[in-house]
C-alpha positions in Angstrom: 0.0 0.0 0.0 1.0 3.6 -0.5 -0.6 5.3 2.5 1.5 8.1 4.0 3.6 8.8 1.0 4.6 12.5 0.8 3.4 13.8 -2.5 3.9 14.3 -5.3 6.0 11.1 -5.6 6.9 8.6 -8.3 7.0 5.0 -7.0 8.7 2.2 -9.1 7.8 -1.3 -8.2 10.9 -3.5 -8.2 8.8 -6.7 -8.8 7.0 -5.3 -11.8 10.2 -3.9 -13.3 11.8 -7.3 -13.0 8.8 -8.9 -14.7 9.4 -6.7 -17.7 13.1 -7.4 -17.7 12.6 -11.1 -17.6 10.4 -10.9 -20.7 13.0 -8.9 -22.5 15.8 -11.3 -21.4 13.8 -14.3 -22.7 13.6 -12.5 -26.1 17.4 -12.1 -25.9 17.9 -15.8 -25.2 15.6 -17.1 -27.8 16.5 -14.7 -30.7 20.2 -14.1 -30.1 19.6 -10.3 -30.2 21.1 -7.9 -27.7 18.8 -5.5 -25.9 19.7 -2.1 -24.6 17.8 0.2 -22.2 16.8 3.5 -23.9 17.6 6.0 -21.3 15.5 8.6 -23.0 12.4 6.6 -21.8 13.5 5.2 -18.5 16.5 6.6 -16.5 15.6 5.4 -13.1 19.2 4.4 -12.2 18.5 3.5 -8.6 17.3 0.1 -9.9 20.4 -0.4 -12.0 21.3 -3.8 -10.5 18.1 -5.3 -11.9 18.5 -3.6 -15.3 22.2 -4.6 -15.6 21.3 -8.2 -14.7 19.0 -8.7 -17.6 20.0 -6.3 -20.4 23.2 -5.7 -22.4 23.7 -2.0 -21.7 22.1 1.4 -22.6 21.6 3.5 -25.6 22.1 7.2 -25.2 20.9 10.2 -27.0 24.0 12.4 -26.3 26.8 13.1 -23.9 24.8 13.3 -20.7 23.0 10.1 -21.2 26.2 8.5 -22.2 27.8 9.7 -19.0 24.9 8.4 -16.9 25.1 5.0 -18.6 28.8 4.9 -17.7 28.4 6.1 -14.2 25.4 4.2 -13.2 24.9 1.1 -15.4 26.9 -1.8 -16.7 27.3 -3.1 -20.2 27.6 -1.5 -23.6 26.9 2.1 -24.4 25.5 3.1 -27.8 25.1 6.7 -28.6 23.1 8.3 -31.4 22.3 12.1 -31.8 20.7 13.9 -34.8 23.9 16.0 -34.6 27.0 15.8 -32.4 28.6 18.9 -31.1 32.4 19.4 -31.6 32.7 20.1 -27.8 31.1 16.7 -27.0 32.4 14.3 -29.6 35.7 13.3 -27.9 34.1 12.4 -24.6 31.2 10.6 -26.4 33.7 8.5 -28.3 35.7 7.7 -25.1 32.4 6.6 -23.4 30.7 4.6 -26.2 31.2 1.2 -27.8 28.9 2.1 -30.7 28.2 5.6 -32.2 25.6 6.2 -34.8 25.7 9.1 -37.1 22.5 10.7 -38.4 24.0 11.9 -41.8 27.0 11.3 -44.1 28.1 14.9 -43.5 28.4 14.2 -39.7 30.1 10.9 -40.5 32.6 12.7 -42.8 33.2 15.4 -40.2 34.0 13.0 -37.3 35.2 9.9 -39.2 38.9 10.2 -38.5 38.3 10.7 -34.7 35.7 7.9 -34.6 38.0 5.4 -36.4 41.0 6.2 -34.3 38.9 5.8 -31.1 38.1 2.2 -32.2 34.4 2.8 -31.7 32.1 0.7 -33.9 30.4 3.3 -36.2 27.0 3.2 -37.8 24.7 5.3 -39.9 21.0 5.8 -39.2 18.8 5.1 -42.2 15.3 6.4 -42.8 13.1 3.9 -44.5 10.4 6.5 -44.9 7.7 4.2 -43.7 6.2 4.1 -40.2 3.1 2.8 -38.4 3.5 5.4 -35.6 0.0 6.3 -34.4 0.7 10.0 -33.8 2.6 12.2 -36.1 4.4 14.0 -33.2 6.1 10.6 -32.5 6.7 9.5 -36.1 10.4 9.3 -36.7 9.9 8.6 -40.4 7.3 11.2 -41.2 7.4 13.7 -44.0 10.6 15.9 -43.8 11.8 13.9 -40.9 15.3 15.0 -39.7 16.1 11.4 -38.6 18.4 9.3 -40.7 19.5 9.0 -44.4 16.8 8.2 -47.0 17.5 5.9 -49.9 17.8 8.8 -52.3 20.4 10.5 -50.1 22.3 7.3 -49.2 25.9 7.5 -50.5 27.5 4.0 -50.6 30.8 5.5 -51.6 31.2 6.8 -48.0 30.6 3.5 -46.2 34.3 2.7 -45.6 34.6 2.4 -41.7 30.8 2.0 -41.2 30.0 -1.3 -39.3 26.3 -1.0 -38.8 22.9 0.5 -39.9 20.4 1.8 -37.4 16.7 2.5 -38.0 13.8 3.5 -35.7 10.3 3.7 -37.1 8.0 2.3 -34.3 6.1 3.9 -31.4 4.4 1.6 -28.9 3.9 -1.0 -31.6 3.9 -4.8 -32.2 5.8 -7.4 -34.2 3.4 -7.1 -37.2 4.4 -3.4 -37.6 8.1 -4.3 -37.3 7.6 -6.9 -40.1 6.2 -4.2 -42.3 9.1 -1.8 -41.6 11.7 -4.6 -42.0 10.3 -5.4 -45.4 10.8 -1.8 -46.6 14.3 -1.6 -44.9 15.4 -4.7 -46.8 14.0 -3.5 -50.0 15.7 -0.1 -49.8 19.0 -0.9 -48.0 19.2 -4.7 -48.1 22.2 -4.8 -50.5 24.3 -3.0 -47.9 23.5 -5.2 -44.9 25.7 -8.2 -45.7 28.7 -5.9 -45.5 27.7 -4.8 -42.0 28.5 -6.3 -38.6 25.3 -5.2 -36.9 21.8 -3.7 -37.5 20.0 -1.9 -34.8 16.2 -2.1 -35.0 15.7 0.9 -32.7 13.0 1.3 -30.2 9.2 1.5 -30.1 8.9 -2.3 -29.6 6.0 -2.8 -27.1 7.4 -6.2 -26.1 6.1 -6.2 -22.5 2.6 -5.2 -23.4 -0.1 -7.9 -22.9 -0.8 -9.5 -26.3 2.5 -8.6 -27.9 3.5 -11.4 -30.4 6.8 -12.4 -28.9 7.1 -15.5 -31.0 6.8 -13.5 -34.2 9.4 -10.9 -32.9 11.8 -13.8 -32.1 11.3 -15.4 -35.6 11.8 -12.1 -37.3 15.2 -11.6 -35.5 16.3 -15.2 -36.0 15.5 -15.1 -39.7 17.1 -11.7 -40.2 20.3 -12.8 -38.4 20.5 -16.0 -40.5 19.9 -14.1 -43.8 22.6 -11.6 -43.3 24.9 -12.9 -40.7 24.8 -9.8 -38.6 24.2 -9.0 -34.9 20.8 -7.4 -34.1 20.1 -4.8 -31.4 16.9 -3.6 -29.9 16.5 -0.4 -27.9 13.3 -0.4 -25.9 12.6 2.3 -23.4 8.9 2.2 -22.7 8.9 -1.6 -22.7 11.3 -1.6 -19.8 9.3 0.8 -17.6 5.8 -0.3 -18.8 3.3 -0.5 -16.0 6.0 -0.8 -13.3 5.2 2.4 -11.4 2.8 5.2 -10.4 2.6 8.9 -9.6 1.0 9.5 -6.3 -0.6 12.9 -5.7 -2.8 14.6 -3.2 -6.0 16.6 -3.4 -5.4 20.3 -2.4 -8.7 21.8 -2.9 -12.1 21.1 -4.5 -14.1 23.8 -6.2 -17.2 23.9 -8.3 -17.7 25.6 -11.6 -20.6 23.9 -13.3 -18.8 20.7 -12.2 -16.6 19.6 -9.3 -12.9 20.2 -9.9 -10.2 18.7 -7.8 -6.9 20.6 -7.7 -3.9 18.3 -7.1 -0.3 18.8 -6.2 0.9 17.4 -9.5 0.8 18.6 -13.0 0.2 17.0 -16.4 2.4 19.7 -18.1 5.3 19.3 -15.7 5.1 15.7 -14.5 3.3 13.6 -17.1 3.5 15.6 -20.3 2.6 12.9 -22.7 -1.0 13.0 -21.4 -1.2 16.4 -23.2 1.3 15.8 -26.1 0.3 12.2 -27.2 -2.5 12.7 -26.0 -3.6 9.7 -23.9 -5.7 9.4 -20.8 -3.9 8.2 -17.7 -5.6 5.5 -15.7 -6.5 6.5 -12.1 -6.6 3.9 -9.4 -10.2 3.1 -8.2 -11.7 5.6 -10.7 -13.7 5.2 -13.8 -14.7 7.3 -16.8 -16.8 10.4 -16.0 -20.4 9.7 -14.8 -19.9 5.9 -14.5 -19.5 6.1 -10.7 -21.5 8.4 -8.4 -19.1 11.2 -8.0 -17.4 12.8 -11.0 -14.5 15.3 -10.8 -12.2 17.0 -13.2 -8.7 16.4 -11.9 -6.5 19.4 -12.6 -3.1 20.7 -11.5 -1.8 23.5 -9.3 -0.1 25.4 -12.3 -1.3 28.5 -14.1 -1.7 26.7 -17.5 -5.4 26.6 -18.2 -5.2 23.3 -20.1 -3.1 21.6 -17.3 -5.8 19.0 -16.8 -5.6 15.2 -16.4 -9.2 14.5 -17.3 -12.7 13.8 -15.9 -13.0 10.8 -13.6 -15.7 9.3 -11.4 -15.3 7.8 -8.0 -17.4 5.6 -5.6 -17.0 8.2 -2.8 -16.7 12.0 -2.7 -13.2 13.3 -2.8 -11.9 15.4 0.0 -8.8 17.5 0.7 -5.9 15.3 1.6 -7.1 12.2 -0.4 -4.5 10.4 -2.5 -4.9 10.2 -6.2 -2.7 7.5 -7.9 -2.0 7.7 -11.6 -1.0 4.3 -12.9 1.8 3.6 -15.3 3.7 6.8 -14.8 7.4 5.8 -14.8 8.4 5.7 -18.5 8.7 9.0 -20.3 7.8 11.1 -17.3 10.8 11.5 -14.9 13.0 12.1 -17.9 10.8 14.9 -19.1 9.9 16.6 -15.8 10.1 20.3 -15.6 9.9 22.9 -12.8 7.3 25.0 -14.7 5.7 27.5 -12.3 8.1 26.4 -9.6 5.9 23.4 -9.0 7.8 20.9 -6.9 9.4 18.0 -8.7 8.0 14.6 -7.5 10.2 12.6 -5.2 11.5 9.2 -6.4 10.8 6.1 -4.4 11.0 2.2 -4.8 8.6 -0.4 -3.6 10.9 -3.3 -3.0 10.2 -7.0 -3.6 10.1 -7.6 0.1 7.3 -5.0 0.4 9.4 -2.3 2.0 9.2 1.4 0.8 12.4 3.3 0.0 12.6 7.0 -0.8 15.6 7.4 -3.0 15.4 11.1 -4.1 13.7 14.2 -2.7 14.0 17.4 -4.6 14.5 20.8 -2.9 13.9 24.4 -3.8 17.5 24.6 -4.7 16.8 22.2 -7.6 14.5 24.8 -9.1 16.6 27.8 -8.1 19.9 26.4 -9.5 18.6 25.6 -13.0 17.4 29.2 -13.7 
């Protein structure tokens, strides 16, 4: 139970995280692929011993994530960025085992440094096909800045390139991967036999109920057999999927044609994908509006008019001090938090397998002050 938790607070359940990691580990064992944690989606390093036990390392989106991977995790570090800065490249090369360049111009700029560093180098390709459900999260959409398209691919510049990387999925299944793979092979297949590895990127919703793991495994096994390359996956959301919550408290209840509960958390600052995706967060013991006897609009304590979590109904009237628990709020939340309006950052806590509760991080006013 979570009574008495000082709010707002993210709570990651060790047992549920390990359940996800075991599923991913089984995919590794059956397929021969390597699986990396995408830090952009889940950077809760306090549970590193579990992550490092089951996964092969981390993929980073730049210098700071690569440094976090080195300091707090074990295993390989693969770094990709749409563009690397001159000031960062030497340290990134020192930290990484793989580096993926977004363009041939970036590759040409840093090629000599990358080769002398003995890092395995790759190019991101853009198959220009995606099944992403929302354009905001479509890495292969029209005019995408991610990767090299077939028309722009310059095979005369491949000397020193060990691998290809693509990322075209978003919370999707093996059927969508199969479609993307077909296009990747059609457009870039002739280059793959000369590679050492191919990275299938992220967006694989492997730990979601109903995901066709058998199909995923077969796709990877067949691909490795066909081309003789190592295959990598980079899930983020699949690692943190349904393994934690955001606990908040009711600060006030007002009425303006409907009952409105003001909470000590914020969609804008603490769970931004509920506004950007958008999607509706599940609230523990609540239903859609007007299903249960008492309906409230759950809103934040910020000045943003649209900072609203949604309308939910409850069995009993809410009162000041009640806890509101937002389910599945570990992935793509902590990594995106802001201190907008000076709203307090949620603390970080763990619910351990033995049932004990451990507070691992509490943010202070200085956290807000020192970033401004």
